[in-house]
N, C-alpha and C positions, 0 to 999 in steps of 0.2 A: 424625358427629353428629347427632341426631334434631331435627327442625322442633320450634321454642318455638311455644306455645299462648299468644299473649299476651290476656289479660285487661284488659278497660275498665271501671269504674265511674265513674256520673259523676250526679250531683256527688260530689266524693269527701266522705266522711263521717268524724268524729273519731274515730279510732282508738280502741277498749277498752286497758285496759292489759296486758292478756295479748297483743294484736295487737302495741301501740306494744312491750312489751320483746321479742318474735320477731322486729320488721320492723327494729328495731336492732340484733340479734344478726346479722341475715345482712348487716345494710348492713356492721357490724363487718369482717366475713368477707371482703365484697364488697370494700370498702375497703383491706384490708389485703391482700388478692394480687392488688389492682391496683398498691399499692404496689410491691411487689415482683416486679412485670412477670409475673405469671403470668394471663398474659388469657385465655388456654383455659380455664382453671379460674373466672374470673370468670364467663363465660360459663353454666358449668355450676351453679355456684352460682347464679347471675340462674335458670336455669331451676328450679331444687329451689326457690327463693323464691316461685314462680307456683305449683309444686306443692303448695306447701305451704298449709292451709286458714287462711281467715282472714288470712292475710297479704297485704298489697301493696306494691309498689314506691313507694317516697314521692323526695321531692328530693334525698336524699341517695345513692339507688341510682343515679339514669340517669347522672351524668357517668361513673361507673368502668366501667358497661356500654357506653356508647357509645365510651369510651378503648379499650375492649377490641375491639369492632368492627372500629375505625380501622385497629388491630394488627394483627386477623387477618384484616383484606379483605372482612369479612360485609357489604358494602353494603346489602344486600336486608333483613338482620336491622334494621341502623341505620334505612331509613326505618321497618319498623315501628314501631320503638321512637320515633322521632318523632311518629307518628300516634298512639301511645300518651299520648303526654305532651301532646300537642294537647288529646284528647279527655278527659284525666285533669285537664287546669285547670293545668298545672306552665309551660306556654310563656313566661309572665311571667317566670319565676324566671331573673336573670341569669345564674347559674351553670351552670344545667340550658343554657339560650340560648349560653352560650361554648361550652358542651360540644359543642352539635349544630353550634356553626361549625367548632370544630375538625374534629369528625367531617368536615364536605363537604370541607372544607380537605382532609384528607387524600388524599381522591380528588379533589381539584382540580376539586371541581364548584362555582365561585364563586358561580354565579346563585342556586342552592339559601340558601348559605352568606347570602348577602346579604340574603334575604326573611327570613331569620329575623332577622338584626339589623335590617332594617328596620322587622321588626312589633313590637320590643321597645319598652316604653313610656316605661323608663328605662334609661339607659345608664351604668355605672362603668366604669373604667379596663377591667375584665377583658373584656367583648365587645371592645369597641374594641379590646383587644389581640389579640384573638383572628381577628377581620376583618382587621386589619391583617397578620396572619400569613399569612391565607388568600389574599390578591390577592400578597403578596410569595411565599409558597411556590409558588403558581401562575405566577411569573414577571412578573408586570404591576404592576413596581415603581412605575410613574407613579401607578397608583390608591393604589397602597400607601401611600404618600408624600403622595398627595391626603387621604387618611381620615387622616393623622397631622396633618395641619396643620387639618383638620377637626375634631378632636379636642380640639388644645391650642383653636382660637377659640372652642370651647364648654367652656374654662375646665377642661378636664382636665389633668393634668399625665402626662406621659408618663413611665413608670417604665422602669427598666432594660430589663424583658423586653420592652417596649414597643419602645424603640430597638434594642433587639436583633433584634427580627423584622422593623423595617424595614434594619436594615443586611445581615443575611444575604441579600438581594437586593439589593442597591446594587452597582451597576457603572456609573454615571455618578458621574464624579470631583464632579461640584456637589453630588449628593446626599451623597456620603461626607464632605465637607467640611464642610456645614450638620450633618449628625446629629454628627460630631465636637466642633462647637462648642458643639452641645447637650449632650454629655455632659459637655464643660469645664464649662458655665454650670450645670448643672443638682449638680454634683459627684459624678456617677458615674465619675469616673476609677479610682476606687480598685475598680470593680467588674471583675474579673480577666478572668471571661467573656464580656463586654462589651469588654474590651480586646483580646483573643485574634479577636474578631469583627471589629474594627477592623482589625487588622490583616491580615486575611485580605480585607476589604474592599478596601483599598489595593493588595493585589496582584494582586484581581481586574481593577483598574482601570488595571494597567500602572503603578502608580508604588511600585515594588520598593524605589528608595530612601526613599521616606516611610515606608514598613512599617518599614523598618532603624531610622530615626531615633526612630519610636513604640516601637521596639521596644528601643533602647538607654535611652527613658526613663521606664520600666517599672520602679516600686520593687520589684516582684514579678513573678517569671515562674516559670509552670509548665510542664509537657513540653507542653501544647498551645501555648503561646507559644512556644517554641523548633520545633516541629513546622513550625509556620504560616509561620516565616521559611526555615527550612531548604528547606521545600516551595517555598515562590515561588522561591529562586534556583536551585532545580533544576529549575524549570518553564523558567524564562529560559536554563538551560543554563550557568549558572555554575559550573562544579563547584568551584574553589578556595574560594569563598563556603561552600559546604555543607560543604565539609570543615574549613575551618576554623568554623565555627558547630557541627560534630558533635563536634571537638575542645574548644572553650570551654564547651560543654555538659559535656561528661564530667569538665572539671575543675573546672566547678561541682557536682559529686557528685551530678548528675541523668542517672537511668539511661536509655539511649534505650528506645522500646518497638519496637512495629511500623511503626508509622507512620512514624518514623525512619527504621529499616531501609530502610521502603520508597520515600521520598524519597531516600535516598543512595544507594540501587542503582540508581536510575531515571537518577540524574544521571550515573553510572559508565557506564550502557549508553549513555546519548547520547553521551558522550567514546569509547566503545568502551574503556574502560578495564579490561581484561581482569584485569590483575594484581592494581590494587585493589580489582576487584570479589570476588576470591576471598579477598583479606585480607576485606574486609566479610562474605561469606558465613561464613567460618570466625569472624566473632564472632557472626554470625546463630545460629549452631550452637551457641554457647557458653552464648549467651542462652535458648536453647530456643526459637526464634521461625522454625525452617524452613521447619517443616508449617504454620504460618499463611496463611490464603490471599492476604490482600493484600503479605507478604513473599515470598512462592511465586511472586504473579506478578508483581511485582519481577525476581525471580532467573531467571526464564523470560525474561524479556525482555531482561534482561542477556547471558546467554548465548546467546541468539540474535541480536544485535543484532553479538554478538564470533565468531557464525559456529562455535558450539560447541553444535551442534544434540544431541550425546549427552548433554552434562551436562544441558541444558534438560529433555530428556525424561525423564532421570532424577529432577529434583526434580519434574516432573508426576506420574510414576507413585507419588513417594514418596507423595505429597500426600494426605490422604482426602478430605475433604469440599470438592469443586470448585465456583464458583460461575461463571458463565457469562461471568465476565470474567477467569476464570483459563482456560478452555476456549478461548476467545478468541484469548487470548496463545499459545499453544501453537501453535493452528494458523495464526497471524497469524506466527507464527515460522517454521514449517516451512517456509509459502510462500516467505517473506524468503528463505529458504536451498536453494531450490532442490527442495523436497521434497514436491512437490504432492500424489503418489500420497499418502503418510503423510499430511499434510493431511488428505486426504477421508478417510483411514482413523479419523483420530481426531474427525473431525465425525461418523461414522456411530455411533461410540461414543458418544459426547457425544450424540445423538441418541436411541439406545436406551436412554442413564442416566436421561432424563427431563427433562434441563435443555432449559430452553426458549432456542433461539439469540435472539440479538439481532439488528439489523440490520447492526452492525459485524462479527458471528461471518459473517452472510452475506455481506459486503463480502470476507472473505479468503475465504469457500470458492469465491464465484464468481470470484477471482484465482486459487485453485488451478485450475480449472478450462478457466482462458484460459491458464497455464504450461503446461498438458496440449494445449492444442488441444481439449480434449474436449467439442464445443458440444452432444454427448448429455446429458452430465451437468450443464454449464451451463442447458440448456433446462430440464432436471428441475428445477433449484433455482428457476429462474425461476417456474415454474410454481407451486411449491410456496409462494415467497415470496408469490404474488399469491392464492393459496387459503387460506393462514395470515392475509389480509389485513394483515399484518406494516406496520408503520412504515417507508417506504421512504425514507429520508433520502439525503442527496446526495452522501454516500460510497457508499453500494450503488449508487445509479443509475452514478455516474462507473465502478465497477467492470463492472456491466450494460452499459455502451457500450463500455468494451476487450475484454469478453469478446467481444462481437457483432464488433468491428473487429477483434481477433485471430484470430478463426476467419473471418475472409473475408467475414461476412454484414453489410456495410456498410448495406445498406438499413434491416435492423432495428437496427443500432448508431445509424441517424442518428434513426430512430423512436422511440429510447426519449431520446435527445437533445432531440429539440423538443419533446417531453411534459413536459419537466424546468421544474418551476415556477420554478426557481433554479439560477443555473447560476455556477460558479466557475473559475478559471484550469484548473483539474485538468479537468473537464467537457470545456472547449474544447479541452485538451493530448490528451485521449483521441480526440475525433472526426478533428481534425486529424493527429493521429499513424497512426490508422485508416485512414483514407484515403492518405495518406503511403505508408504502408509498404506500401499493397497495390498502388501503381502510379498512382495516380489523384492525380498534382503538381496539375492545373489545377484538380479540386474542393478539396484541400486549400489552394492558396492563397487561393480563394474565401471559404473558413472562415476564415483567417487574416484576411481583410480585413472579414470579418463581423465576427468577434472584436473586433479595434479600433474597430468602429463601434460596438460595443455598449459602448465605453469599459472592456473589460476588458482590462488590458496585460498582451501575451504576454512569458513569462519564459525562460530559458533554454532550457526543458524543450520549447515550441514552435518556438524558433527550429532546435536541434538536428534533432528528426523532419522539420523541411523541409528543411534541410541534407542531409541524408540520404536524402532523397526525391530530393534536384537531383542527387547524386552518383551513387545507384545509377544512372540511366539519361541522365547526361551532360549535362543542363540548366545549361549553364554560364551564361546569360543570367539565368535567375529564382536561381541561385547567390548572382549579383552584387547582384543586388535585395535578398536575405535577408540580405547583410554590409553594404550599406549601409542595412539597416533597421537593423541592432546597432549599427552605429557612431553615427547618428544619435539611437539610446534610449541609449546609454550601458550597456549591458547587459554589455558585458566590463569589467576584462579577466576570463574565466572560464575554466576551462581546459579544460570541457566543450565550447563553444561554439568555441575556437580550435583545440580536434583536430577537431569536424566541419569548420571553413573548412580544415583542412590537407587533410582526406579528399577533401573536395568540389572543392578546386582541382586536385588531385592526380589524382582521377580525371576530370575533365574537360580534362586536358592540358597545366593552367597550373603547372609546377614550379616557377616563379621564384616565382609569388603563393603557390603550397604553402609555402616557404621562407621566404617573405617573414612570411606567419603564424605560422609555428612559433617564428621569430627573436624576434618579440616578444609571445610567450606570455610573462606574469611567473615561470612555472612550469611543467614539463613531468613526465607521468606517464609509466608503461608503455605506456599507449593513444597518447598523442599520439607519443612517438618510434614506435613502432609503424607508427601511420598517415604520416608522412614518410617511414619506409623503404621500406613498401609501395610509395609513390608513385614513388621512384626504381626500385622494381626493377620493376616492369609499363610503365615507359615507355623499358627500355635505359639505364639510368643504373645498370648492377650494382656497378660500382666505386663510385659515390657513395652507392649505399645501404648499401656496406662500410663507408665512410668513415663514414657515420652511426652505424653499430653500435659501429664504434670510440668514437665521440665518447660513445655512451651508456655504455659500461662505461668511459670515464674519468670520466665523473660520478659514481661508484660505487655505480649503483644494479645491484642484482643481475635480470640477465635470466629471463625467465619463458617459459614455452611457447610463447605466442604471437607475441611478439617472434621469437623462433629462427625460426618458421615464415614470416614473413614475411623474414626476412634467408636462410632455403633457396630460398624464391620466388624472391626478387630473382635468385639463383645461378642458379637453375632456368633464369628467361626469359633469362640474357646469358651462358647456356654456360661460367658457373665454376664446373666441377666438382671441381677440386683444390680452391679456397675454399669449396665446399660440402661436399664432404666433411670437411674440416678444422672446418669449424664442427661438421658433425653429431655427432663423434667428442668435441669439446669439450662441446658440450651434456649428452652421457651422463655423460664422466669429469672436467671440469673442473667443472663447473654442478650435476652428479647431478641431472638433469631426466629422470624417466623418458620417451622418445619415443612419443609418441600415432601413432594410424594415420595422421594427416594428414601428419606428418613423415616416417613410411616411405614414406608413398605420392609426397613432394615429392622425394625423396633416388631413387627408382625410376625416377621421371620425370627427374629429371634425368640420369640415366645415360641412359638411350633417348633423351632428345634430343641428347647426344654419341655416338649411335651402340655404346654399350658396351650391347649390351642382352643379352647373358649375362652380365655381372657385374651387369646389374639384376637378371636372374633370378634368380642366385644370391644378393643380395640377398634379395630376395621370399621365396626359400627358408626361407633364415637366421633372417629376423626375423619373418615370419609364420606363427603356428602352425596357421593354418587357413585356408582361403582368403577371399579377399577381393574379389569382383568386381568392383568400381571398379578397383583393382591391376593385374588380370588386366587392363580393359580397355584399361590404359593398355598393357600388355606387347603386348598382340595388335596395336595401332595401329603401337609400335616394330616388332614382326616383319614386319607389312606393309610397312611404310615402307623396313625395309633389306633386305628380301628373303630373310629369315630364316625359309624356310617349314617348316623341322624343327622349330624350338623354336615356330614358329606352330600347328601342329599340335597339338604337346602342350598351348598354352594355350589352342586353344580346343577340346579334349576335356574340358579343366578346366570353362571357362563353358559348356560343352553342359549339365553336368550340373545348371545354377542353375536354377529356375524365377524369371524375373525381372518384375517389375514395372514399368520401366521399358521404352518401346518404344524406347528408343534403343539398348541394350544386342541384341536383337533384327537390328536394325539393321546396326548395326558387326558383329556376328557373321555377316550375310547378307554384308557388303563382304569380309569376311576369307572365306569359302567359296570368293566369287566370285574372288578373286585367287590362288585355288589351285587352282582351275577346279575345284571340286566342288558341280556344281550342283544336286546330290542336297542336299546340306548347305544350299544357298540356299534352295530349295523348302521344306526342314525349317523353315527358321527363319522365313519370313513364316508358316507354315500356323500354328507354336505363338501367333507374336504376334498374329494376328490371331482363332484359336481364344480369348485368353483378354481380346478384347474391347479389344489395347490400341491406338492411335494414335498415331504419332508428332508429336509438336509443330513446327511449324516453327520455323526459326530466324527473328528480328526483331531489325531495329536501330534505335535511334532520331537521326534528324537535326534539329538544331537550326538553324533559322535566321530569322533575326530575332527571337529571342525567341518563337518557334514551334515546338512539339518533333512530329515529324511520325513515326510508326511505320512500317518497311517492314520486311514478310513475305517470306521466299521463295515464289517464282511467286506473286508478290502482282501482279495487273494490273488491279486498278480504280482505281489513279490516274489523272487527269484527264491527267496530264503522264507515265503511265509509257511511249509511244512517244519521247516524245521525250528523255525521262531515259537510255531502252537505247542510242538513237543517240548521243547525248554519249558514252555509256560505250564502244561500240565505237570510236568515234573514237579515244578516250585510250586504247585498248589497243592499237589499230595504230599509233598516233603511238610507244608504249611499246617494242612489237617492233622498230619502225624503227630506233629510238635504240640498241636491245640490239645490233643488226647493228652499227653504229658505234661502240659503246663498247669500251673497252679492258679493260673487267673482262669475264674469259672465263665467271664464273658468275653473270654478271646475266642472260643469257638462260635459265639455269635458272628463275629466279625468275619470268620472265614467262611461259614455259610453263603455267606454273600457273594464269592468268590464263587 
């Protein structure tokens, strides 16, 4: 669009008859175009008016052009118009001043709007209504309400539009009640647009039942009225009321529109009601709304929440014009369904399509990078956010904290966290979980205490993160402290916390407490059953683990692959070979579960531990279509422990063909060559390991004493009590060996030889 050349004439002269006719003609054209919403054409017509000789804009011209500037985002042109209005002597016109206020309000420029208002010599209802809307639109409802009161103090009666402007920004119950009383007092209750706005205001204040009462009292209801109440119940998660209102609306011969279906589908998505969602989708197709952006976004949200990404993506691909909300819904849905790589592809496509991402988009993209452990992409996105000077809201900041923590960059994670002007429970959870999951339990607990000191109440996610960290390193004392906090804070009963407690106590060796926590849980899911079964299995209680699995089946639940892995693990570590093999067959044939590599590896290990190395190797050949290095490692250890040199050589040859990224595999290979007295192979294994720059990570253990966790590493001699510890250990070893000589158990001495 070419730059407009604005002209100024001062003082204004009375127009000639010809000029008046021409100006009137232009004004009629401009006003007509503005009324129909053709704002770009309004600016073009105004440009033609300026180029026309002896034709000057007047008081009837500027309001429509200012409205066009606001709609098209032409702030600079609006400023030039304001200057021309001032120079040409129209600033005192209340209608033009109101248009200027509305123009500045559109750009949330409250300061300039207030200057225009304050300079007006005389103010009627129009400028008062405009300035009130300006403050309300900018989110400053207190000043808007103060102006509303000042207007009445000056004797000006508010119109329905004035009240509507205040009400649209009202979020406090007191303001809404006052405005409702004013509506009744002034006799505006018959104004349907005003009553619809009042419905929405009650909902925004959390007073859904008051909104329903008002709705039932309305003599006349249009589609906006129904949509307002349906949306209110949709947001609070009351699917029953949403469906009931939708049915009532249809019975009242009122056809749903895009917003109706959008609220209905969003409500179904929150409940995960896929079947009803498909029915609603069918109705949407019948009404021809499938390609609508609002409805399409809701459908993508529905199918993503129900883990049906294929249908979500089909709807997304069929949609024509997509806005940033639509793109963000698809990206977020892919991330929630563990398809982060596809989410990044969609983001790339969005970027090149010219749609500017929002902070919500970037939060989902950062979450995708975290899911992929891709710190490289995550840092690139973070740099893009900083370069573009995007508004970084609390959700985006939380995603950045989680990204850096997930990728092990705790210093960067804490830097982002410490610079946050505002923090919510998600922020604290992200940084606490980051330290906890990276093994820094002490730091995580300190942040937990800081969180409480900052008057931010921890929730179930906070507690679960800490309990999982305690379980991972066997921090029994700290786990008990967290459990005490749960009881004091009345966070339970919660299935996630209950499961985390079962897992923590089981991994710390207190099976009685684990079973007690499991028993008092009001309900159990497959994860909690898996935790208690794994707990028994890892502590030599294989029969108890099998009994718990039997109880699980008797409860009527269908087992999944994870719970079968836990039971197989229990059989594996307790020598229950026959039971383990029966369970494996049952998993495949009775429950139709396709075994994963973890199940197959567990069966190989089960047979190897029982000394059935040939059976294990036959099973490996039958079930694995290609070599798997970890399973070959299990077979190699079994061959060495059982003295099967022939099979060991075959396994060694297979392992030797791999290029390993794990130093432990080269160490294992060297030990196997040494047991076969193949010293050339030992040397070759060490040479390959060093040539790849690999180092064996030393083994380490945690010991908890009086609530303090102390790590011990292999060949770690820097501890001040190291010599004393070794002396005590040797005495214990000697005493156990002497006990073995007098023991009636023939096999006991074989265990002591390991020491």
